DRENDO-1510 file (C-alpha; in Angstrom, 1 decimal, always signed):
<recs>
REC; n; res; u; v; w
REC; 1; MET; -9.8; +7.4; +72.1 .
REC; 2; ALA; -6.2; +6.4; +71.4 .
REC; 3; VAL; -3.9; +6.0; +74.4 .
REC; 4; ARG; -0.7; +8.0; +74.2 .
REC; 5; ALA; +1.8; +7.4; +76.9 .
REC; 6; TYR; -0.1; +7.6; +80.3 .
REC; 7; THR; -3.1; +9.4; +78.9 .
REC; 8; GLY; -6.7; +8.6; +78.0 .
REC; 9; PHE; -7.5; +6.5; +81.0 .
REC; 10; ILE; -9.9; +8.8; +82.9 .
REC; 11; ASP; -13.6; +8.2; +82.2 .
REC; 12; LEU; -15.7; +9.5; +85.1 .
REC; 13; LYS; -18.9; +8.4; +83.2 .
REC; 14; TYR; -17.8; +4.8; +83.0 .
REC; 15; ARG; -19.8; +2.3; +85.1 .
REC; 16; PRO; -18.0; -0.9; +85.8 .
REC; 17; SER; -19.5; -4.1; +84.5 .
REC; 18; ARG; -19.8; -7.3; +86.5 .
REC; 19; SER; -16.9; -8.7; +84.6 .
REC; 20; ASP; -14.5; -6.0; +85.6 .
REC; 21; VAL; -11.8; -6.1; +88.3 .
REC; 22; VAL; -12.3; -3.0; +90.4 .
REC; 23; VAL; -9.3; -1.7; +92.3 .
REC; 24; GLU; -9.2; +1.1; +94.9 .
REC; 25; TYR; -5.9; +2.9; +95.4 .
REC; 26; LEU; -4.9; +5.6; +97.9 .
REC; 27; PHE; -1.9; +7.7; +96.7 .
REC; 28; GLU; -0.1; +11.0; +96.9 .
REC; 29; PRO; +1.4; +12.4; +93.7 .
REC; 30; ASN; +5.1; +13.4; +93.6 .
REC; 31; GLY; +5.4; +16.6; +91.6 .
REC; 32; VAL; +2.7; +15.9; +89.1 .
REC; 33; PRO; -1.1; +16.7; +89.0 .
REC; 34; PHE; -3.4; +14.2; +90.7 .
REC; 35; GLU; -5.0; +13.3; +87.4 .
REC; 36; ILE; -1.7; +12.5; +85.7 .
REC; 37; ALA; -0.6; +10.2; +88.6 .
REC; 38; ALA; -3.9; +8.4; +88.5 .
REC; 39; GLN; -3.5; +7.7; +84.8 .
REC; 40; GLN; +0.0; +6.5; +85.3 .
REC; 41; ILE; -1.2; +4.0; +87.8 .
REC; 42; ALA; -3.9; +2.8; +85.4 .
REC; 43; GLY; -1.5; +2.7; +82.4 .
REC; 44; GLU; +1.5; +1.1; +84.0 .
REC; 45; SER; -0.6; -1.7; +85.5 .
REC; 46; SER; -2.1; -2.5; +82.1 .
REC; 47; ILE; -1.4; -1.4; +78.5 .
REC; 48; GLY; +0.4; +1.9; +79.0 .
REC; 49; THR; +4.0; +2.9; +79.2 .
REC; 50; TRP; +6.1; +6.1; +79.5 .
REC; 51; THR; +5.9; +7.0; +75.8 .
REC; 52; GLU; +3.7; +6.7; +72.7 .
REC; 53; LEU; +3.7; +3.2; +71.2 .
REC; 54; HIS; +3.2; +2.5; +67.5 .
REC; 55; THR; +2.6; -1.1; +68.5 .
REC; 56; LEU; -0.5; -0.2; +70.5 .
REC; 57; LYS; -3.3; -1.3; +68.2 .
REC; 58; LYS; -6.8; +0.2; +68.4 .
REC; 59; ARG; -8.3; -3.2; +69.2 .
REC; 60; ILE; -6.0; -3.4; +72.3 .
REC; 61; VAL; -7.2; +0.0; +73.5 .
REC; 62; ARG; -10.8; -0.9; +72.8 .
REC; 63; THR; -10.8; -4.2; +74.6 .
REC; 64; LEU; -8.2; -3.9; +77.4 .
REC; 65; LYS; -7.9; -0.2; +78.4 .
REC; 66; PRO; -8.8; +0.3; +82.1 .
REC; 67; SER; -10.9; +3.2; +83.2 .
REC; 68; VAL; -10.3; +5.6; +86.1 .
REC; 69; PHE; -14.0; +6.0; +86.9 .
REC; 70; TYR; -13.8; +7.6; +90.4 .
REC; 71; MET; -11.5; +10.2; +91.8 .
REC; 72; ASP; -11.5; +12.0; +95.2 .
REC; 73; LYS; -8.5; +14.4; +95.5 .
REC; 74; LYS; -9.3; +15.3; +99.1 .
REC; 75; LYS; -9.2; +11.6; +100.2 .
REC; 76; LYS; -6.4; +10.9; +97.7 .
REC; 77; LEU; -8.5; +8.0; +96.3 .
REC; 78; VAL; -9.1; +6.5; +92.9 .
REC; 79; LYS; -11.1; +3.6; +91.7 .
REC; 80; ILE; -10.0; +1.8; +88.5 .
REC; 81; ALA; -12.0; -0.7; +86.5 .
REC; 82; TYR; -9.9; -3.3; +84.6 .
REC; 83; PRO; -11.2; -5.6; +81.9 .
REC; 84; SER; -10.9; -9.1; +83.3 .
REC; 85; ASP; -9.1; -10.3; +80.2 .
REC; 86; LEU; -6.0; -8.5; +81.5 .
REC; 87; PHE; -5.7; -11.3; +84.1 .
REC; 88; GLU; -5.0; -15.0; +83.8 .
REC; 89; PRO; -7.6; -17.0; +85.7 .
REC; 90; GLY; -6.2; -19.0; +88.6 .
REC; 91; ASN; -2.8; -17.1; +88.5 .
REC; 92; MET; -2.6; -14.9; +91.6 .
REC; 93; PRO; +1.1; -13.9; +91.0 .
REC; 94; GLN; +0.2; -12.6; +87.5 .
REC; 95; ILE; -2.8; -10.6; +88.9 .
REC; 96; LEU; -0.7; -9.0; +91.5 .
REC; 97; SER; +2.2; -8.4; +89.2 .
REC; 98; SER; -0.3; -6.2; +87.3 .
REC; 99; ILE; -2.2; -4.2; +89.9 .
REC; 100; ALA; +0.5; -4.3; +92.6 .
REC; 101; GLY; +3.7; -4.5; +90.6 .
REC; 102; ASN; +5.7; -1.7; +88.8 .
REC; 103; ILE; +3.3; +1.0; +90.0 .
REC; 104; PHE; +4.9; +0.8; +93.5 .
REC; 105; GLY; +8.2; +1.9; +92.1 .
REC; 106; MET; +7.0; +4.9; +90.1 .
REC; 107; LYS; +8.8; +8.1; +90.9 .
REC; 108; THR; +5.7; +10.2; +90.3 .
REC; 109; LEU; +4.1; +8.7; +93.4 .
REC; 110; LYS; +5.2; +9.7; +96.9 .
REC; 111; THR; +3.0; +7.0; +98.5 .
REC; 112; LEU; +0.7; +4.3; +97.2 .
REC; 113; ARG; -1.6; +1.9; +98.9 .
REC; 114; LEU; -3.6; -0.9; +97.3 .
REC; 115; GLN; -6.7; -0.5; +99.5 .
REC; 116; ASP; -9.3; -2.9; +98.1 .
REC; 117; ILE; -10.1; -5.2; +95.1 .
REC; 118; SER; -13.5; -6.4; +93.9 .
REC; 119; PHE; -13.1; -9.6; +91.8 .
REC; 120; PRO; -15.7; -10.7; +89.3 .
REC; 121; LYS; -17.3; -14.2; +89.4 .
REC; 122; LYS; -15.1; -15.5; +86.6 .
REC; 123; LEU; -11.8; -14.9; +88.5 .
REC; 124; ILE; -13.2; -15.9; +91.9 .
REC; 125; LYS; -14.3; -19.2; +90.5 .
REC; 126; SER; -11.0; -19.8; +88.8 .
REC; 127; PHE; -9.4; -20.4; +92.2 .
REC; 128; ASP; -10.0; -23.4; +94.5 .
REC; 129; GLY; -11.4; -21.5; +97.5 .
REC; 130; PRO; -11.7; -23.1; +101.0 .
REC; 131; ARG; -12.3; -26.8; +101.1 .
REC; 132; PHE; -13.8; -26.8; +104.6 .
REC; 133; GLY; -14.6; -23.3; +105.7 .
REC; 134; ILE; -16.5; -22.5; +108.9 .
REC; 135; LYS; -19.1; -25.3; +108.7 .
REC; 136; GLY; -16.5; -27.9; +107.7 .
REC; 137; ILE; -14.3; -27.0; +110.6 .
REC; 138; ARG; -17.1; -27.0; +113.1 .
REC; 139; LYS; -18.2; -30.4; +111.8 .
REC; 140; LEU; -14.7; -31.7; +112.2 .
REC; 141; LEU; -14.5; -30.6; +115.8 .
REC; 142; GLY; -18.1; -31.2; +116.7 .
REC; 143; VAL; -18.4; -27.7; +118.0 .
REC; 144; LYS; -21.7; -26.1; +116.8 .
REC; 145; SER; -21.7; -22.5; +118.0 .
REC; 146; ARG; -19.1; -21.4; +120.5 .
REC; 147; PRO; -15.8; -19.9; +119.6 .
REC; 148; LEU; -13.0; -22.4; +119.2 .
REC; 149; VAL; -10.3; -21.9; +121.7 .
REC; 150; GLY; -6.6; -22.7; +121.4 .
REC; 151; THR; -3.0; -22.0; +122.1 .
REC; 152; ILE; +0.4; -21.7; +120.5 .
REC; 153; VAL; +3.1; -23.7; +122.0 .
REC; 154; LYS; +5.5; -21.4; +123.8 .
REC; 155; PRO; +8.2; -20.4; +123.9 .
REC; 156; LYS; +8.1; -19.9; +120.1 .
REC; 157; VAL; +11.3; -21.9; +119.6 .
REC; 158; GLY; +13.6; -23.9; +122.0 .
REC; 159; LEU; +11.5; -26.8; +123.2 .
REC; 160; ASN; +12.5; -30.3; +121.9 .
REC; 161; GLU; +9.9; -32.6; +120.3 .
REC; 162; LYS; +9.0; -34.3; +123.6 .
REC; 163; GLU; +8.6; -31.1; +125.5 .
REC; 164; HIS; +6.5; -29.6; +122.6 .
REC; 165; ALA; +4.1; -32.6; +122.6 .
REC; 166; GLN; +3.8; -32.5; +126.4 .
REC; 167; VAL; +2.8; -28.8; +126.3 .
REC; 168; ALA; +0.2; -29.6; +123.6 .
REC; 169; TYR; -1.2; -32.5; +125.7 .
REC; 170; GLU; -1.6; -30.3; +128.7 .
REC; 171; ALA; -3.4; -27.6; +126.7 .
REC; 172; TRP; -5.8; -30.1; +125.3 .
REC; 173; LEU; -6.3; -31.7; +128.7 .
REC; 174; GLY; -7.2; -28.3; +130.1 .
REC; 175; GLY; -10.1; -27.9; +127.6 .
REC; 176; LEU; -8.6; -26.3; +124.5 .
REC; 177; ASP; -9.6; -27.4; +121.1 .
REC; 178; VAL; -6.6; -26.2; +119.1 .
REC; 179; VAL; -2.8; -26.3; +119.5 .
REC; 180; LYS; -0.6; -24.9; +116.8 .
REC; 181; ASP; +3.1; -24.4; +116.1 .
REC; 182; ASP; +4.4; -20.8; +116.1 .
REC; 183; GLU; +5.1; -19.2; +112.8 .
REC; 184; ASN; +8.9; -19.5; +113.1 .
REC; 185; LEU; +9.0; -23.2; +114.2 .
REC; 186; SER; +9.6; -25.5; +111.3 .
REC; 187; ASN; +12.4; -28.2; +111.1 .
REC; 188; MET; +15.0; -27.2; +113.6 .
REC; 189; PRO; +18.2; -28.8; +115.0 .
REC; 190; PHE; +16.5; -29.0; +118.4 .
REC; 191; ASN; +13.0; -29.9; +117.2 .
REC; 192; HIS; +12.8; -32.0; +114.1 .
REC; 193; PHE; +9.6; -31.7; +112.0 .
REC; 194; LYS; +8.8; -35.4; +111.6 .
REC; 195; LYS; +9.5; -36.4; +115.2 .
REC; 196; ARG; +7.5; -33.4; +116.5 .
REC; 197; ILE; +4.5; -34.5; +114.3 .
REC; 198; ASP; +4.7; -38.1; +115.5 .
REC; 199; LEU; +4.8; -37.2; +119.2 .
REC; 200; THR; +2.3; -34.4; +119.1 .
REC; 201; LEU; -0.3; -36.3; +117.2 .
REC; 202; LYS; +0.2; -39.2; +119.6 .
REC; 203; ALA; -0.5; -36.8; +122.5 .
REC; 204; LEU; -3.6; -35.5; +120.6 .
REC; 205; GLU; -5.0; -39.1; +120.5 .
REC; 206; GLN; -4.4; -39.5; +124.2 .
REC; 207; ALA; -6.0; -36.2; +124.9 .
REC; 208; GLU; -9.1; -37.1; +122.9 .
REC; 209; LYS; -9.5; -40.4; +124.8 .
REC; 210; LYS; -9.0; -38.6; +128.1 .
REC; 211; THR; -11.4; -35.7; +127.5 .
REC; 212; GLY; -13.9; -37.2; +125.1 .
REC; 213; GLU; -13.6; -34.2; +122.9 .
REC; 214; LYS; -12.1; -33.7; +119.4 .
REC; 215; LYS; -8.8; -32.0; +119.3 .
REC; 216; VAL; -6.7; -30.6; +116.4 .
REC; 217; TYR; -3.0; -29.9; +116.0 .
REC; 218; MET; -1.8; -27.4; +113.4 .
REC; 219; PRO; +1.8; -28.2; +112.4 .
REC; 220; ASN; +3.7; -25.5; +110.5 .
REC; 221; ILE; +4.8; -26.9; +107.1 .
REC; 222; THR; +6.1; -23.5; +105.7 .
REC; 223; SER; +9.2; -24.1; +103.6 .
REC; 224; GLU; +10.3; -24.2; +99.9 .
REC; 225; THR; +7.3; -25.3; +97.9 .
REC; 226; MET; +8.3; -28.9; +97.2 .
REC; 227; GLU; +9.4; -29.4; +100.8 .
REC; 228; MET; +6.0; -28.0; +101.9 .
REC; 229; LEU; +4.3; -30.7; +99.8 .
REC; 230; ARG; +6.5; -33.4; +101.4 .
REC; 231; ARG; +5.7; -32.2; +104.9 .
REC; 232; LEU; +2.0; -32.0; +103.9 .
REC; 233; GLU; +2.1; -35.6; +102.9 .
REC; 234; TYR; +3.8; -36.6; +106.0 .
REC; 235; VAL; +1.1; -35.0; +108.2 .
REC; 236; ARG; -1.5; -36.8; +106.1 .
REC; 237; SER; +0.3; -40.1; +106.5 .
REC; 238; ARG; +0.2; -39.7; +110.2 .
REC; 239; MET; -3.5; -39.1; +110.1 .
REC; 240; GLY; -3.2; -35.4; +110.9 .
REC; 241; LYS; -6.2; -33.2; +110.0 .
REC; 242; TYR; -4.6; -29.7; +109.8 .
REC; 243; ILE; -1.6; -27.9; +108.3 .
REC; 244; MET; -0.4; -24.4; +109.0 .
REC; 245; VAL; +1.2; -22.1; +106.4 .
REC; 246; ASP; +2.8; -18.7; +106.7 .
REC; 247; ILE; +1.0; -17.4; +103.7 .
REC; 248; ILE; +3.0; -14.1; +103.2 .
REC; 249; THR; +6.5; -15.5; +103.5 .
REC; 250; CYS; +5.8; -18.7; +101.5 .
REC; 251; GLY; +4.2; -16.6; +98.7 .
REC; 252; TRP; +0.9; -16.8; +96.8 .
REC; 253; ALA; +2.2; -19.3; +94.3 .
REC; 254; GLY; +3.4; -21.6; +97.1 .
REC; 255; LEU; +0.0; -21.3; +98.8 .
REC; 256; GLN; -1.8; -22.1; +95.6 .
REC; 257; THR; +0.3; -25.3; +95.2 .
REC; 258; VAL; -0.4; -26.3; +98.8 .
REC; 259; ARG; -4.1; -25.8; +98.4 .
REC; 260; LYS; -4.2; -28.0; +95.2 .
REC; 261; PHE; -2.5; -30.9; +97.1 .
REC; 262; SER; -4.2; -30.4; +100.5 .
REC; 263; ARG; -7.1; -32.7; +99.8 .
REC; 264; ASN; -8.5; -33.7; +103.2 .
REC; 265; LEU; -6.4; -31.3; +105.3 .
REC; 266; VAL; -7.7; -28.0; +106.7 .
REC; 267; ILE; -5.4; -25.0; +105.9 .
REC; 268; HIS; -4.7; -22.6; +108.8 .
REC; 269; ALA; -3.2; -19.4; +107.4 .
REC; 270; HIS; -0.8; -17.4; +109.5 .
REC; 271; ARG; -0.1; -13.8; +108.3 .
REC; 272; ALA; +3.5; -13.4; +109.6 .
REC; 273; GLY; +5.1; -10.6; +107.7 .
REC; 274; HIS; +1.8; -8.8; +106.7 .
REC; 275; GLY; +2.9; -5.7; +108.6 .
REC; 276; ALA; +5.5; -5.0; +105.9 .
REC; 277; PHE; +2.6; -4.3; +103.6 .
REC; 278; THR; -0.2; -3.2; +105.9 .
REC; 279; HIS; +1.4; -1.2; +108.7 .
REC; 280; LEU; +1.3; +2.2; +107.2 .
REC; 281; PRO; -2.2; +3.6; +106.3 .
REC; 282; TYR; -0.9; +5.4; +103.2 .
REC; 283; GLN; +1.5; +2.9; +101.8 .
REC; 284; GLY; +1.5; -0.8; +100.8 .
REC; 285; ILE; -1.4; -3.3; +100.7 .
REC; 286; SER; -4.3; -3.5; +103.1 .
REC; 287; MET; -5.1; -6.5; +105.2 .
REC; 288; LEU; -8.5; -6.5; +103.5 .
REC; 289; VAL; -6.8; -7.3; +100.2 .
REC; 290; ILE; -4.7; -10.0; +101.7 .
REC; 291; ALA; -7.7; -11.6; +103.3 .
REC; 292; LYS; -9.6; -11.6; +100.0 .
REC; 293; ILE; -6.7; -13.2; +98.1 .
REC; 294; ALA; -6.3; -15.8; +100.8 .
REC; 295; ARG; -9.9; -16.8; +100.7 .
REC; 296; MET; -9.9; -17.0; +96.9 .
REC; 297; ILE; -6.9; -19.3; +96.9 .
REC; 298; GLY; -8.5; -21.5; +99.6 .
REC; 299; VAL; -7.4; -21.1; +103.2 .
REC; 300; ASP; -9.9; -22.3; +105.7 .
REC; 301; GLN; -9.0; -20.0; +108.6 .
REC; 302; LEU; -7.0; -16.8; +108.7 .
REC; 303; HIS; -5.4; -14.6; +111.3 .
REC; 304; ILE; -7.0; -11.2; +111.0 .
REC; 305; GLY; -6.1; -9.5; +114.3 .
REC; 306; THR; -7.8; -9.0; +117.7 .
REC; 307; ALA; -10.0; -5.9; +117.0 .
REC; 308; GLY; -7.8; -3.8; +119.4 .
REC; 309; VAL; -8.0; -6.3; +122.3 .
REC; 310; GLY; -4.6; -7.9; +122.1 .
REC; 311; LYS; -1.0; -7.0; +121.3 .
REC; 312; MET; -1.1; -7.1; +117.5 .
REC; 313; GLU; -2.1; -4.2; +115.3 .
REC; 314; GLY; -5.5; -4.2; +113.7 .
REC; 315; LYS; -8.1; -1.5; +114.4 .
REC; 316; THR; -11.5; -2.7; +115.5 .
REC; 317; LYS; -13.3; -1.3; +112.5 .
REC; 318; GLU; -10.9; -2.9; +110.0 .
REC; 319; VAL; -10.9; -6.3; +111.7 .
REC; 320; VAL; -14.6; -6.5; +112.1 .
REC; 321; SER; -15.1; -5.4; +108.5 .
REC; 322; ILE; -13.1; -8.3; +107.3 .
REC; 323; GLU; -15.8; -10.6; +108.8 .
REC; 324; GLN; -18.9; -8.7; +107.7 .
REC; 325; GLU; -21.4; -10.0; +105.2 .
REC; 326; ILE; -22.6; -7.7; +102.4 .
REC; 327; GLU; -24.5; -8.0; +99.2 .
REC; 328; GLU; -23.0; -10.1; +96.4 .
REC; 329; ASP; -22.2; -7.1; +94.1 .
REC; 330; ASN; -18.9; -6.7; +92.3 .
REC; 331; VAL; -19.1; -2.9; +92.6 .
REC; 332; SER; -21.0; -2.5; +95.8 .
REC; 333; ALA; -20.4; +0.7; +97.7 .
REC; 334; ASN; -19.8; -1.6; +100.7 .
REC; 335; ALA; -17.0; -3.5; +98.9 .
REC; 336; MET; -14.5; -2.6; +101.6 .
REC; 337; ASN; -16.4; -5.1; +103.9 .
REC; 338; LEU; -16.1; -8.0; +101.4 .
REC; 339; VAL; -13.9; -10.8; +102.7 .
REC; 340; LEU; -14.4; -13.7; +105.0 .
REC; 341; SER; -18.1; -14.5; +105.5 .
REC; 342; GLN; -19.6; -12.7; +102.5 .
REC; 343; LYS; -21.9; -14.7; +100.2 .
REC; 344; TRP; -19.3; -15.0; +97.5 .
REC; 345; TYR; -20.5; -17.0; +94.5 .
REC; 346; GLY; -20.6; -20.2; +96.5 .
REC; 347; VAL; -17.1; -19.9; +97.9 .
REC; 348; LYS; -17.1; -21.1; +101.4 .
REC; 349; PRO; -16.6; -18.6; +104.2 .
REC; 350; VAL; -13.3; -18.5; +106.1 .
REC; 351; LEU; -13.0; -18.8; +109.9 .
REC; 352; ALA; -11.4; -15.8; +111.5 .
REC; 353; VAL; -8.5; -16.3; +113.9 .
REC; 354; ALA; -7.8; -13.8; +116.8 .
REC; 355; SER; -4.3; -14.2; +118.2 .
REC; 356; GLY; -1.7; -12.1; +120.0 .
REC; 357; GLY; -1.6; -10.9; +123.6 .
REC; 358; LEU; -4.9; -12.6; +124.5 .
REC; 359; HIS; -5.9; -14.2; +127.9 .
REC; 360; PRO; -9.2; -15.3; +129.6 .
REC; 361; GLY; -10.1; -11.7; +130.4 .
REC; 362; SER; -10.0; -10.8; +126.7 .
REC; 363; VAL; -12.8; -13.3; +125.7 .
REC; 364; PRO; -15.9; -11.2; +126.5 .
REC; 365; ALA; -14.6; -8.2; +124.5 .
REC; 366; LEU; -13.5; -10.4; +121.6 .
REC; 367; VAL; -16.9; -12.1; +121.3 .
REC; 368; ARG; -18.7; -8.8; +121.6 .
REC; 369; ARG; -16.7; -7.3; +118.8 .
REC; 370; MET; -16.1; -10.2; +116.5 .
REC; 371; GLY; -18.9; -12.7; +117.2 .
REC; 372; THR; -18.6; -16.4; +117.9 .
REC; 373; ASP; -17.4; -17.6; +114.5 .
REC; 374; ILE; -13.7; -17.2; +115.5 .
REC; 375; VAL; -10.8; -19.1; +116.8 .
REC; 376; ILE; -9.4; -17.4; +120.0 .
REC; 377; GLN; -5.8; -18.3; +120.5 .
REC; 378; ALA; -3.8; -17.5; +123.6 .
REC; 379; GLY; -0.1; -18.2; +124.0 .
REC; 380; GLY; +1.3; -16.5; +127.0 .
REC; 381; GLY; -2.3; -16.2; +128.3 .
REC; 382; VAL; -2.3; -20.0; +128.7 .
REC; 383; HIS; +1.3; -20.9; +129.5 .
REC; 384; TRP; +1.8; -18.3; +132.2 .
REC; 385; HIS; +0.2; -20.3; +135.0 .
REC; 386; PRO; +2.7; -21.2; +137.8 .
REC; 387; LYS; +1.0; -24.7; +138.1 .
REC; 388; GLY; +1.4; -25.4; +134.4 .
REC; 389; THR; -0.2; -25.2; +131.0 .
REC; 390; VAL; -3.2; -27.3; +132.0 .
REC; 391; TYR; -4.4; -24.7; +134.5 .
REC; 392; GLY; -3.9; -21.8; +132.1 .
REC; 393; ALA; -5.9; -23.7; +129.5 .
REC; 394; MET; -8.7; -24.4; +132.0 .
REC; 395; GLY; -8.9; -20.6; +132.6 .
REC; 396; MET; -9.3; -20.0; +128.9 .
REC; 397; ARG; -12.0; -22.6; +128.4 .
REC; 398; GLN; -13.9; -21.4; +131.5 .
REC; 399; ALA; -13.9; -17.9; +130.1 .
REC; 400; ILE; -15.5; -19.3; +126.9 .
REC; 401; ASP; -18.1; -21.2; +128.8 .
REC; 402; ALA; -18.9; -18.2; +130.9 .
REC; 403; VAL; -19.5; -15.9; +127.9 .
REC; 404; MET; -21.6; -18.5; +126.1 .
REC; 405; ALA; -23.7; -18.9; +129.3 .
REC; 406; GLY; -24.1; -15.2; +129.6 .
REC; 407; ILE; -22.4; -15.1; +133.0 .
REC; 408; PRO; -20.0; -12.2; +133.8 .
REC; 409; LEU; -16.4; -13.5; +134.2 .
REC; 410; LYS; -16.1; -12.2; +137.8 .
REC; 411; LYS; -19.3; -14.1; +138.7 .
REC; 412; TYR; -18.1; -17.3; +137.0 .
REC; 413; ALA; -14.7; -17.0; +138.6 .
REC; 414; GLU; -16.3; -17.3; +142.1 .
REC; 415; THR; -16.6; -21.1; +141.5 .
REC; 416; HIS; -13.8; -21.5; +138.9 .
REC; 417; LEU; -10.4; -20.9; +140.5 .
REC; 418; GLU; -8.4; -21.2; +137.2 .
REC; 419; LEU; -10.4; -18.3; +135.7 .
REC; 420; LYS; -10.1; -16.4; +139.0 .
REC; 421; ASP; -6.3; -16.8; +138.8 .
REC; 422; ALA; -6.2; -15.4; +135.3 .
REC; 423; ILE; -8.4; -12.4; +136.1 .
REC; 424; GLN; -6.2; -11.6; +139.0 .
REC; 425; ARG; -3.1; -11.7; +136.8 .
REC; 426; PHE; -4.4; -10.1; +133.6 .
REC; 427; GLY; -7.7; -8.3; +134.5 .
REC; 428; ILE; -10.7; -8.1; +132.2 .
REC; 429; VAL; -10.6; -6.2; +128.9 .
REC; 430; LYS; -13.5; -3.6; +128.5 .
</recs>
């Protein structure tokens, strides 16, 4: 069938092939029938435009026309299958310029949300994927089964390099595995990047000797792309093991470049800014899509929320679904659950990070809802303690130990005063 303007894209008998890219959109039309709006989405994101084209050859239609193969007007949902030749392998900006580009500016749509994508093997394998993943991170730290536990240096900004390193040292001394920069700490007049790296990694070495445990520091290298690479190399030259990147604000192209040059460095992905896309349930791009893209590009761990336990948004069902494992099927009915730990054509699984408003009393609920393959990060829930960070960190580690031993927090707190202090301050999340 010839495609004229935004027509000819609906084919409810079409069954996607394993080579198709399948995209799920939620939308509300603006003054046009649902079917017309659906075809405009399909056309504008591929080979169509607002008028008939004499340059649109039959072979183009035959080989590259997408198909709207599922529509549910009540749920305001469509699924569109795109031939994979519409997308350049290994080029995430081009892929998103197609399926999440001009369509968001079309006046025939009141709202539009990119809800889910299922990628075929060809495209998935064209990206680097995680270098370490869950098993690699656990091997690096020597932690086999329990959740990793960490903190973010607080306040977010304001501490100088020496103060920053001291806070990190106390957190590690108190039993935490991980210390990371906050998302808006980079190279500041009061806290220079290189000096912070030097002092904090020196503190890490001292903490490892003192505790006999492996520790990691996640410095934020987010910047202009070439500067990120310089910072990455500096971390490597100082024998650092991790880097942190604000993946939304640095952009997908920047993240791809960082992944290609990361070599022996674990990539911790912070999602600062995601709410601009994910906050409204009927507009933008879902966190599920962001998580899939981040995994394809190759982050090793990713903030996905706290399943309703902490201060950050993220419904329990959505957050848990991001971790779930499903069948390796490009067009599975369960495709909404495909993200971090799915068996994905040999691509390593990503370690989920829970952070935002957490404290020792949050640990049982988090583990119950999200399992043990997570990083639990508490900022204020560690640094609140009047006696100092080391005591707050001890409370967090004690909560982890209690949960792993199957002992209720209140019971464990009878002989662990730091945990008792935290429970008295924050309570226990149900």
